[in-house]
C-alpha positions, 0 to 999 in steps of 0.5 A: 500500500503506498504512503499516500493511501496510508495517509488517506486511510489514516485521515479517514479513520480519525488516526490522524487529523488536521484541525481545520475547524479550530484554527478557522481564524487563521483561515478567515484572516488569509482568505480575507487578507488575499481578497483585500489585497486583490481589490486594493491593488485592482482599485489603485490601478484604476479598476478592471480593463473591460474588453471591447465587447463590454466597452464598446470601441473599434478594433483592427487586425493585421494579418501576416505583417512583415514584422510583429512589433506592438510599438509600431501599432501604438505610434501609427494609432497616436502619431499618424492617425491622430487618436488621442487615447492609448490603444491596446495592442496585442499579438494574436495567434503569433501572426497577427496584430490586434489593435483596439481603440475608442470608437472611431468615425468611418473617416478615422477608420479608413485613415487608420487602416491605410496607415497600419497597412503602410506601417507594417508593410502589407496590402490593405486587405490585410488590415480588417476593421470592426467596431462594437457600440457601448449600448451592446456591451452594456446589454451583455453585462446586464444579462450576465448579472441577471443570470448570476443572480438567479443562478445563485438564488437557485442554488441557495434554494436546492442546497437549503432543501437538500441539507435541510439547512439554510446555514449550509447554503450561506457558508457555501456562498461565502466560499464562492464569493471568496473564489470569485473575487480572488479570481477577479482580482488576479484579473485586475492585478495583472491588468488583463481584460475582462472578455467574454471568454473570461466571464465564461470561466467565471462562470464555470467556477461557480459550479466547480466550487459548489461541487467540492463544497457539496462533496465536503458538506455531504460527508459533514451531514452524514458524520453529524446525523450519526452523533447521537446523545452518546457521541464522543465527538463535539459538533465542531470535531464531527465537521473536522473529521468530515473535512479530513475524510474528504481532503484526499479526494479533493486534493485528487480531484484538484489535481486532475482538473488543474493539470489539463488546465494549466496545459491549456493555459500554457499552449494557448497563451505562450505558444499559440498566443490565443487570447481566448484560450488564455482567458478562459483557461486562467479564470479556471486555473485560478478559480479551481485553486481558490475553490479547493482552498475555500471548500476545506478552509472557508466553508466548513469552519463557517458551518461550524461558526454558524451552528456551534452555539445551537443548543442542541449542538452545546448540549452535545459538546458538554456531553462529549467533554464529560469523563466517560466511566471506565470499565473494570471489576468492582471490589 
């Protein structure tokens, strides 16, 4: 039997245990500090950078240029075309240059297309132009927020009915908010654009984070339901045992999920230069790691925090701490 299997068996039987619940204040501080740090740095950088799909603007793509130099596009936009705002320039697919600016007039668009063709030494046909209105982006944002709100409400109701307590729903949603804030904060800290692909990644995190939390909570319910009046464990100890029993499963699930996502992130961003792959994979990669942390260190301890002062749990705790009679012959 491998050492990792022995380690998992020891955790499951309670022979070995990590005190996740007892050190919950430490985990709250770490999680809260990460969230505050991500939000603060994002605000200091001027907030999130939204893609053209949300903010609106004009986009130009130069295909197969003689040389791919981002500064060439910046100088062309600002000096030759006379556009005052700073353009966002990126390399797409390794053989194309994407230039995004504020929304331009037809005359400015025609002029900038020709200037980019001259600057990169390509035919005019190799420079395409498109624009997206800000109204369309606002509509997409509104629909995404409505969908997120409906999802959270339905998930809260389903979890409350399944586990027969709203406190598990609250603990799960707290962990989910932790995951989303950290993931979005990384985008703000690094200055990456919030694109539709990134939003898809954020929404996917919702399901993954809740799945990992539900696995832990299902074991919590099993343990706490088995606790009777003569139980030798307190409520907090039963929850902590459940977290230890599902720890190996959580680690295995995370490793299996993160490895292919990490491969997509590496291949998509570094080798292929595909922005869409990078946006989706980066959100998933960060969110999966945060989701594993939150289900173990945030959700379960938060559930204990919400329920440990209930009368039946206080009574159970007092009985569990009472000295047990020792067996033996009476002289």
